[in-house]
mmCIF file of the N, C-alpha and C atoms, coordinates in Angstrom:
data_MODEL
# 
_entry.id   MODEL 
# 
loop_
_atom_site.group_PDB 
_atom_site.id 
_atom_site.type_symbol 
_atom_site.label_atom_id 
_atom_site.label_alt_id 
_atom_site.label_comp_id 
_atom_site.label_asym_id 
_atom_site.label_entity_id 
_atom_site.label_seq_id 
_atom_site.pdbx_PDB_ins_code 
_atom_site.Cartn_x 
_atom_site.Cartn_y 
_atom_site.Cartn_z 
_atom_site.occupancy 
_atom_site.B_iso_or_equiv 
_atom_site.pdbx_formal_charge 
_atom_site.auth_seq_id 
_atom_site.auth_comp_id 
_atom_site.auth_asym_id 
_atom_site.auth_atom_id 
_atom_site.pdbx_PDB_model_num 
ATOM 1   N N  . MET A 1 1  ? 4.559   -11.117 4.844   1.00 0.00 ? 1  MET A N  1 
ATOM 2   C CA . MET A 1 1  ? 4.414   -9.601  4.621   1.00 0.00 ? 1  MET A CA 1 
ATOM 3   C C  . MET A 1 1  ? 5.871   -8.972  4.770   1.00 0.00 ? 1  MET A C  1 
ATOM 4   N N  . ASP A 1 2  ? 6.640   -9.769  5.288   1.00 0.00 ? 2  ASP A N  1 
ATOM 5   C CA . ASP A 1 2  ? 8.022   -9.223  5.345   1.00 0.00 ? 2  ASP A CA 1 
ATOM 6   C C  . ASP A 1 2  ? 8.435   -9.476  3.823   1.00 0.00 ? 2  ASP A C  1 
ATOM 7   N N  . THR A 1 3  ? 8.313   -10.146 2.902   1.00 0.00 ? 3  THR A N  1 
ATOM 8   C CA . THR A 1 3  ? 8.720   -10.310 1.402   1.00 0.00 ? 3  THR A CA 1 
ATOM 9   C C  . THR A 1 3  ? 8.037   -9.129  1.069   1.00 0.00 ? 3  THR A C  1 
ATOM 10  N N  . GLU A 1 4  ? 6.953   -9.065  0.982   1.00 0.00 ? 4  GLU A N  1 
ATOM 11  C CA . GLU A 1 4  ? 6.265   -7.798  0.333   1.00 0.00 ? 4  GLU A CA 1 
ATOM 12  C C  . GLU A 1 4  ? 7.178   -6.377  0.534   1.00 0.00 ? 4  GLU A C  1 
ATOM 13  N N  . LEU A 1 5  ? 7.250   -6.387  1.895   1.00 0.00 ? 5  LEU A N  1 
ATOM 14  C CA . LEU A 1 5  ? 7.979   -4.788  2.223   1.00 0.00 ? 5  LEU A CA 1 
ATOM 15  C C  . LEU A 1 5  ? 9.403   -4.527  1.857   1.00 0.00 ? 5  LEU A C  1 
ATOM 16  N N  . GLN A 1 6  ? 10.103  -6.014  1.658   1.00 0.00 ? 6  GLN A N  1 
ATOM 17  C CA . GLN A 1 6  ? 11.561  -5.825  1.076   1.00 0.00 ? 6  GLN A CA 1 
ATOM 18  C C  . GLN A 1 6  ? 11.427  -5.320  -0.310  1.00 0.00 ? 6  GLN A C  1 
ATOM 19  N N  . LYS A 1 7  ? 10.420  -5.433  -1.170  1.00 0.00 ? 7  LYS A N  1 
ATOM 20  C CA . LYS A 1 7  ? 10.349  -5.105  -2.523  1.00 0.00 ? 7  LYS A CA 1 
ATOM 21  C C  . LYS A 1 7  ? 10.419  -3.534  -2.461  1.00 0.00 ? 7  LYS A C  1 
ATOM 22  N N  . ILE A 1 8  ? 10.092  -2.993  -1.351  1.00 0.00 ? 8  ILE A N  1 
ATOM 23  C CA . ILE A 1 8  ? 9.698   -1.532  -1.567  1.00 0.00 ? 8  ILE A CA 1 
ATOM 24  C C  . ILE A 1 8  ? 11.107  -0.723  -1.124  1.00 0.00 ? 8  ILE A C  1 
ATOM 25  N N  . ASN A 1 9  ? 11.430  0.204   -1.869  1.00 0.00 ? 9  ASN A N  1 
ATOM 26  C CA . ASN A 1 9  ? 12.664  0.883   -1.516  1.00 0.00 ? 9  ASN A CA 1 
ATOM 27  C C  . ASN A 1 9  ? 11.921  2.453   -0.960  1.00 0.00 ? 9  ASN A C  1 
ATOM 28  N N  . LEU A 1 10 ? 11.822  2.411   0.226   1.00 0.00 ? 10 LEU A N  1 
ATOM 29  C CA . LEU A 1 10 ? 11.466  3.618   0.874   1.00 0.00 ? 10 LEU A CA 1 
ATOM 30  C C  . LEU A 1 10 ? 12.294  5.159   1.300   1.00 0.00 ? 10 LEU A C  1 
ATOM 31  N N  . GLN A 1 11 ? 12.912  4.970   0.215   1.00 0.00 ? 11 GLN A N  1 
ATOM 32  C CA . GLN A 1 11 ? 13.993  6.390   -0.226  1.00 0.00 ? 11 GLN A CA 1 
ATOM 33  C C  . GLN A 1 11 ? 13.437  7.441   -0.668  1.00 0.00 ? 11 GLN A C  1 
ATOM 34  N N  . GLY A 1 12 ? 11.987  7.160   -1.228  1.00 0.00 ? 12 GLY A N  1 
ATOM 35  C CA . GLY A 1 12 ? 11.447  8.205   -2.007  1.00 0.00 ? 12 GLY A CA 1 
ATOM 36  C C  . GLY A 1 12 ? 10.495  8.888   -1.199  1.00 0.00 ? 12 GLY A C  1 
ATOM 37  N N  . PHE A 1 13 ? 9.662   9.412   -2.021  1.00 0.00 ? 13 PHE A N  1 
ATOM 38  C CA . PHE A 1 13 ? 8.405   10.495  -1.483  1.00 0.00 ? 13 PHE A CA 1 
ATOM 39  C C  . PHE A 1 13 ? 7.159   9.205   -1.072  1.00 0.00 ? 13 PHE A C  1 
ATOM 40  N N  . ILE A 1 14 ? 6.726   9.688   0.000   1.00 0.00 ? 14 ILE A N  1 
ATOM 41  C CA . ILE A 1 14 ? 5.705   8.892   0.725   1.00 0.00 ? 14 ILE A CA 1 
ATOM 42  C C  . ILE A 1 14 ? 4.320   9.640   0.903   1.00 0.00 ? 14 ILE A C  1 
ATOM 43  N N  . TYR A 1 15 ? 3.168   9.265   0.355   1.00 0.00 ? 15 TYR A N  1 
ATOM 44  C CA . TYR A 1 15 ? 2.247   10.135  0.635   1.00 0.00 ? 15 TYR A CA 1 
ATOM 45  C C  . TYR A 1 15 ? 1.202   9.344   1.591   1.00 0.00 ? 15 TYR A C  1 
ATOM 46  N N  . VAL A 1 16 ? 0.698   9.764   2.653   1.00 0.00 ? 16 VAL A N  1 
ATOM 47  C CA . VAL A 1 16 ? -0.094  9.013   3.839   1.00 0.00 ? 16 VAL A CA 1 
ATOM 48  C C  . VAL A 1 16 ? -1.478  9.851   3.359   1.00 0.00 ? 16 VAL A C  1 
ATOM 49  N N  . ALA A 1 17 ? -2.200  8.750   2.874   1.00 0.00 ? 17 ALA A N  1 
ATOM 50  C CA . ALA A 1 17 ? -3.303  9.067   2.524   1.00 0.00 ? 17 ALA A CA 1 
ATOM 51  C C  . ALA A 1 17 ? -4.851  8.781   3.128   1.00 0.00 ? 17 ALA A C  1 
ATOM 52  N N  . ASP A 1 18 ? -5.866  9.174   2.870   1.00 0.00 ? 18 ASP A N  1 
ATOM 53  C CA . ASP A 1 18 ? -7.259  8.325   3.834   1.00 0.00 ? 18 ASP A CA 1 
ATOM 54  C C  . ASP A 1 18 ? -7.540  7.519   2.754   1.00 0.00 ? 18 ASP A C  1 
ATOM 55  N N  . SER A 1 19 ? -8.460  6.600   3.194   1.00 0.00 ? 19 SER A N  1 
ATOM 56  C CA . SER A 1 19 ? -8.977  5.555   2.328   1.00 0.00 ? 19 SER A CA 1 
ATOM 57  C C  . SER A 1 19 ? -9.427  5.915   1.363   1.00 0.00 ? 19 SER A C  1 
ATOM 58  N N  . ALA A 1 20 ? -9.909  7.144   0.748   1.00 0.00 ? 20 ALA A N  1 
ATOM 59  C CA . ALA A 1 20 ? -10.415 7.535   -0.780  1.00 0.00 ? 20 ALA A CA 1 
ATOM 60  C C  . ALA A 1 20 ? -9.188  7.220   -1.667  1.00 0.00 ? 20 ALA A C  1 
ATOM 61  N N  . ALA A 1 21 ? -7.986  7.461   -1.335  1.00 0.00 ? 21 ALA A N  1 
ATOM 62  C CA . ALA A 1 21 ? -7.114  7.011   -2.148  1.00 0.00 ? 21 ALA A CA 1 
ATOM 63  C C  . ALA A 1 21 ? -6.759  5.493   -2.625  1.00 0.00 ? 21 ALA A C  1 
ATOM 64  N N  . MET A 1 22 ? -7.721  4.683   -2.488  1.00 0.00 ? 22 MET A N  1 
ATOM 65  C CA . MET A 1 22 ? -7.677  3.188   -2.499  1.00 0.00 ? 22 MET A CA 1 
ATOM 66  C C  . MET A 1 22 ? -8.544  2.997   -3.464  1.00 0.00 ? 22 MET A C  1 
ATOM 67  N N  . THR A 1 23 ? -8.205  3.801   -4.958  1.00 0.00 ? 23 THR A N  1 
ATOM 68  C CA . THR A 1 23 ? -8.987  3.991   -6.062  1.00 0.00 ? 23 THR A CA 1 
ATOM 69  C C  . THR A 1 23 ? -7.988  3.137   -7.206  1.00 0.00 ? 23 THR A C  1 
ATOM 70  N N  . LEU A 1 24 ? -8.128  2.710   -8.126  1.00 0.00 ? 24 LEU A N  1 
ATOM 71  C CA . LEU A 1 24 ? -7.145  2.344   -9.249  1.00 0.00 ? 24 LEU A CA 1 
ATOM 72  C C  . LEU A 1 24 ? -6.760  3.566   -9.979  1.00 0.00 ? 24 LEU A C  1 
ATOM 73  N N  . GLU A 1 25 ? -7.522  4.939   -10.269 1.00 0.00 ? 25 GLU A N  1 
ATOM 74  C CA . GLU A 1 25 ? -6.925  6.026   -10.532 1.00 0.00 ? 25 GLU A CA 1 
ATOM 75  C C  . GLU A 1 25 ? -6.071  6.731   -9.629  1.00 0.00 ? 25 GLU A C  1 
ATOM 76  N N  . LYS A 1 26 ? -6.199  6.701   -8.678  1.00 0.00 ? 26 LYS A N  1 
ATOM 77  C CA . LYS A 1 26 ? -5.347  7.287   -7.386  1.00 0.00 ? 26 LYS A CA 1 
ATOM 78  C C  . LYS A 1 26 ? -3.965  6.469   -7.379  1.00 0.00 ? 26 LYS A C  1 
ATOM 79  N N  . GLN A 1 27 ? -3.880  5.109   -7.473  1.00 0.00 ? 27 GLN A N  1 
ATOM 80  C CA . GLN A 1 27 ? -2.970  4.069   -7.468  1.00 0.00 ? 27 GLN A CA 1 
ATOM 81  C C  . GLN A 1 27 ? -1.961  4.503   -8.633  1.00 0.00 ? 27 GLN A C  1 
ATOM 82  N N  . GLU A 1 28 ? -2.757  4.658   -9.773  1.00 0.00 ? 28 GLU A N  1 
ATOM 83  C CA . GLU A 1 28 ? -2.038  4.796   -10.837 1.00 0.00 ? 28 GLU A CA 1 
ATOM 84  C C  . GLU A 1 28 ? -1.179  6.181   -11.027 1.00 0.00 ? 28 GLU A C  1 
ATOM 85  N N  . GLN A 1 29 ? -2.124  6.980   -10.740 1.00 0.00 ? 29 GLN A N  1 
ATOM 86  C CA . GLN A 1 29 ? -1.503  8.144   -10.548 1.00 0.00 ? 29 GLN A CA 1 
ATOM 87  C C  . GLN A 1 29 ? -0.068  8.082   -9.790  1.00 0.00 ? 29 GLN A C  1 
ATOM 88  N N  . SER A 1 30 ? -0.151  7.569   -8.695  1.00 0.00 ? 30 SER A N  1 
ATOM 89  C CA . SER A 1 30 ? 0.789   7.446   -7.555  1.00 0.00 ? 30 SER A CA 1 
ATOM 90  C C  . SER A 1 30 ? 1.952   6.409   -8.127  1.00 0.00 ? 30 SER A C  1 
ATOM 91  N N  . ARG A 1 31 ? 1.768   5.547   -8.882  1.00 0.00 ? 31 ARG A N  1 
ATOM 92  C CA . ARG A 1 31 ? 2.735   4.864   -9.408  1.00 0.00 ? 31 ARG A CA 1 
ATOM 93  C C  . ARG A 1 31 ? 3.297   5.797   -10.699 1.00 0.00 ? 31 ARG A C  1 
ATOM 94  N N  . ARG A 1 32 ? 2.666   6.311   -11.608 1.00 0.00 ? 32 ARG A N  1 
ATOM 95  C CA . ARG A 1 32 ? 3.215   7.127   -12.471 1.00 0.00 ? 32 ARG A CA 1 
ATOM 96  C C  . ARG A 1 32 ? 4.365   8.354   -11.823 1.00 0.00 ? 32 ARG A C  1 
ATOM 97  N N  . ALA A 1 33 ? 3.711   8.913   -10.717 1.00 0.00 ? 33 ALA A N  1 
ATOM 98  C CA . ALA A 1 33 ? 4.685   9.938   -10.254 1.00 0.00 ? 33 ALA A CA 1 
ATOM 99  C C  . ALA A 1 33 ? 5.863   9.387   -9.056  1.00 0.00 ? 33 ALA A C  1 
ATOM 100 N N  . LYS A 1 34 ? 6.046   7.791   -9.146  1.00 0.00 ? 34 LYS A N  1 
ATOM 101 C CA . LYS A 1 34 ? 6.806   7.032   -8.657  1.00 0.00 ? 34 LYS A CA 1 
ATOM 102 C C  . LYS A 1 34 ? 7.012   7.189   -6.987  1.00 0.00 ? 34 LYS A C  1 
ATOM 103 N N  . THR A 1 35 ? 5.497   7.374   -6.370  1.00 0.00 ? 35 THR A N  1 
ATOM 104 C CA . THR A 1 35 ? 5.603   7.490   -5.106  1.00 0.00 ? 35 THR A CA 1 
ATOM 105 C C  . THR A 1 35 ? 5.006   6.666   -4.296  1.00 0.00 ? 35 THR A C  1 
ATOM 106 N N  . TYR A 1 36 ? 5.048   6.454   -3.146  1.00 0.00 ? 36 TYR A N  1 
ATOM 107 C CA . TYR A 1 36 ? 4.199   5.414   -2.534  1.00 0.00 ? 36 TYR A CA 1 
ATOM 108 C C  . TYR A 1 36 ? 3.054   5.958   -1.801  1.00 0.00 ? 36 TYR A C  1 
ATOM 109 N N  . LEU A 1 37 ? 2.307   5.216   -1.731  1.00 0.00 ? 37 LEU A N  1 
ATOM 110 C CA . LEU A 1 37 ? 0.856   5.636   -1.142  1.00 0.00 ? 37 LEU A CA 1 
ATOM 111 C C  . LEU A 1 37 ? 0.673   4.713   0.422   1.00 0.00 ? 37 LEU A C  1 
ATOM 112 N N  . ILE A 1 38 ? 0.603   5.405   1.505   1.00 0.00 ? 38 ILE A N  1 
ATOM 113 C CA . ILE A 1 38 ? 0.112   4.541   2.577   1.00 0.00 ? 38 ILE A CA 1 
ATOM 114 C C  . ILE A 1 38 ? -1.285  4.961   3.121   1.00 0.00 ? 38 ILE A C  1 
ATOM 115 N N  . THR A 1 39 ? -1.948  4.097   3.413   1.00 0.00 ? 39 THR A N  1 
ATOM 116 C CA . THR A 1 39 ? -3.291  4.284   3.664   1.00 0.00 ? 39 THR A CA 1 
ATOM 117 C C  . THR A 1 39 ? -3.891  3.181   4.400   1.00 0.00 ? 39 THR A C  1 
ATOM 118 N N  . ARG A 1 40 ? -4.811  3.264   5.034   1.00 0.00 ? 40 ARG A N  1 
ATOM 119 C CA . ARG A 1 40 ? -5.636  2.221   5.552   1.00 0.00 ? 40 ARG A CA 1 
ATOM 120 C C  . ARG A 1 40 ? -6.228  1.366   4.380   1.00 0.00 ? 40 ARG A C  1 
ATOM 121 N N  . GLY A 1 41 ? -6.036  0.098   4.653   1.00 0.00 ? 41 GLY A N  1 
ATOM 122 C CA . GLY A 1 41 ? -6.634  -0.673  3.386   1.00 0.00 ? 41 GLY A CA 1 
ATOM 123 C C  . GLY A 1 41 ? -7.487  -1.704  4.021   1.00 0.00 ? 41 GLY A C  1 
ATOM 124 N N  . GLY A 1 42 ? -8.692  -1.906  3.432   1.00 0.00 ? 42 GLY A N  1 
ATOM 125 C CA . GLY A 1 42 ? -9.688  -2.790  3.753   1.00 0.00 ? 42 GLY A CA 1 
ATOM 126 C C  . GLY A 1 42 ? -9.373  -4.385  3.735   1.00 0.00 ? 42 GLY A C  1 
ATOM 127 N N  . ASN A 1 43 ? -10.034 -4.940  4.461   1.00 0.00 ? 43 ASN A N  1 
ATOM 128 C CA . ASN A 1 43 ? -10.100 -6.291  4.795   1.00 0.00 ? 43 ASN A CA 1 
ATOM 129 C C  . ASN A 1 43 ? -10.012 -7.221  3.495   1.00 0.00 ? 43 ASN A C  1 
ATOM 130 N N  . HIS A 1 44 ? -10.562 -6.672  2.162   1.00 0.00 ? 44 HIS A N  1 
ATOM 131 C CA . HIS A 1 44 ? -10.466 -7.603  1.178   1.00 0.00 ? 44 HIS A CA 1 
ATOM 132 C C  . HIS A 1 44 ? -9.244  -7.437  0.218   1.00 0.00 ? 44 HIS A C  1 
ATOM 133 N N  . LEU A 1 45 ? -8.039  -6.575  0.745   1.00 0.00 ? 45 LEU A N  1 
ATOM 134 C CA . LEU A 1 45 ? -6.931  -6.543  0.051   1.00 0.00 ? 45 LEU A CA 1 
ATOM 135 C C  . LEU A 1 45 ? -5.908  -7.546  0.622   1.00 0.00 ? 45 LEU A C  1 
ATOM 136 N N  . LYS A 1 46 ? -5.258  -8.113  -0.590  1.00 0.00 ? 46 LYS A N  1 
ATOM 137 C CA . LYS A 1 46 ? -4.289  -9.323  -0.352  1.00 0.00 ? 46 LYS A CA 1 
ATOM 138 C C  . LYS A 1 46 ? -3.308  -9.658  0.749   1.00 0.00 ? 46 LYS A C  1 
ATOM 139 N N  . ILE A 1 47 ? -2.575  -8.203  0.670   1.00 0.00 ? 47 ILE A N  1 
ATOM 140 C CA . ILE A 1 47 ? -1.625  -7.786  1.957   1.00 0.00 ? 47 ILE A CA 1 
ATOM 141 C C  . ILE A 1 47 ? -2.378  -7.715  3.303   1.00 0.00 ? 47 ILE A C  1 
ATOM 142 N N  . VAL A 1 48 ? -3.457  -7.084  3.521   1.00 0.00 ? 48 VAL A N  1 
ATOM 143 C CA . VAL A 1 48 ? -3.981  -6.909  4.777   1.00 0.00 ? 48 VAL A CA 1 
ATOM 144 C C  . VAL A 1 48 ? -4.507  -8.520  5.103   1.00 0.00 ? 48 VAL A C  1 
ATOM 145 N N  . LYS A 1 49 ? -4.787  -9.580  4.267   1.00 0.00 ? 49 LYS A N  1 
ATOM 146 C CA . LYS A 1 49 ? -5.534  -10.713 4.487   1.00 0.00 ? 49 LYS A CA 1 
ATOM 147 C C  . LYS A 1 49 ? -4.064  -11.397 5.284   1.00 0.00 ? 49 LYS A C  1 
ATOM 148 N N  . GLN A 1 50 ? -3.042  -11.249 4.187   1.00 0.00 ? 50 GLN A N  1 
ATOM 149 C CA . GLN A 1 50 ? -1.711  -12.045 4.504   1.00 0.00 ? 50 GLN A CA 1 
ATOM 150 C C  . GLN A 1 50 ? -1.337  -11.522 6.068   1.00 0.00 ? 50 GLN A C  1 
ATOM 151 N N  . SER A 1 51 ? -1.331  -10.328 6.453   1.00 0.00 ? 51 SER A N  1 
ATOM 152 C CA . SER A 1 51 ? -1.053  -9.548  7.638   1.00 0.00 ? 51 SER A CA 1 
ATOM 153 C C  . SER A 1 51 ? -1.989  -10.223 8.723   1.00 0.00 ? 51 SER A C  1 
ATOM 154 N N  . LEU A 1 52 ? -3.218  -10.105 8.252   1.00 0.00 ? 52 LEU A N  1 
ATOM 155 C CA . LEU A 1 52 ? -4.091  -10.514 9.626   1.00 0.00 ? 52 LEU A CA 1 
ATOM 156 C C  . LEU A 1 52 ? -3.820  -12.264 9.655   1.00 0.00 ? 52 LEU A C  1 
ATOM 157 N N  . LYS A 1 53 ? -3.572  -13.216 8.749   1.00 0.00 ? 53 LYS A N  1 
ATOM 158 C CA . LYS A 1 53 ? -3.227  -14.561 8.992   1.00 0.00 ? 53 LYS A CA 1 
ATOM 159 C C  . LYS A 1 53 ? -2.059  -14.389 9.884   1.00 0.00 ? 53 LYS A C  1 
ATOM 160 N N  . GLN A 1 54 ? -0.959  -13.744 9.569   1.00 0.00 ? 54 GLN A N  1 
ATOM 161 C CA . GLN A 1 54 ? 0.227   -14.020 10.004  1.00 0.00 ? 54 GLN A CA 1 
ATOM 162 C C  . GLN A 1 54 ? -0.035  -13.404 11.600  1.00 0.00 ? 54 GLN A C  1 
ATOM 163 N N  . ALA A 1 55 ? -0.530  -12.741 12.177  1.00 0.00 ? 55 ALA A N  1 
ATOM 164 C CA . ALA A 1 55 ? -0.928  -12.234 13.230  1.00 0.00 ? 55 ALA A CA 1 
ATOM 165 C C  . ALA A 1 55 ? -1.692  -13.302 14.070  1.00 0.00 ? 55 ALA A C  1 
ATOM 166 N N  . ASP A 1 56 ? -2.208  -14.092 13.565  1.00 0.00 ? 56 ASP A N  1 
ATOM 167 C CA . ASP A 1 56 ? -3.221  -15.224 14.378  1.00 0.00 ? 56 ASP A CA 1 
ATOM 168 C C  . ASP A 1 56 ? -2.473  -16.030 14.775  1.00 0.00 ? 56 ASP A C  1 
# 
C-alpha cells in the first residue's frame, strides 16, 4: 500500500465522497478534473485487498 500511496500527489483538490462515487463514470469525471476521490472502498477492490493482507 505504501507504494500505491507514494504515487499520489496530495497537493491538489481532494473530494471526500460516499460509496456512491465508486462508479466508473464518477472516477472518470474525477480523473478529468484532476482531483482525487476518497471514499470507503468495498472489499473487492485491489487496494483494499492489499491493505487487509498487510494488516494480518
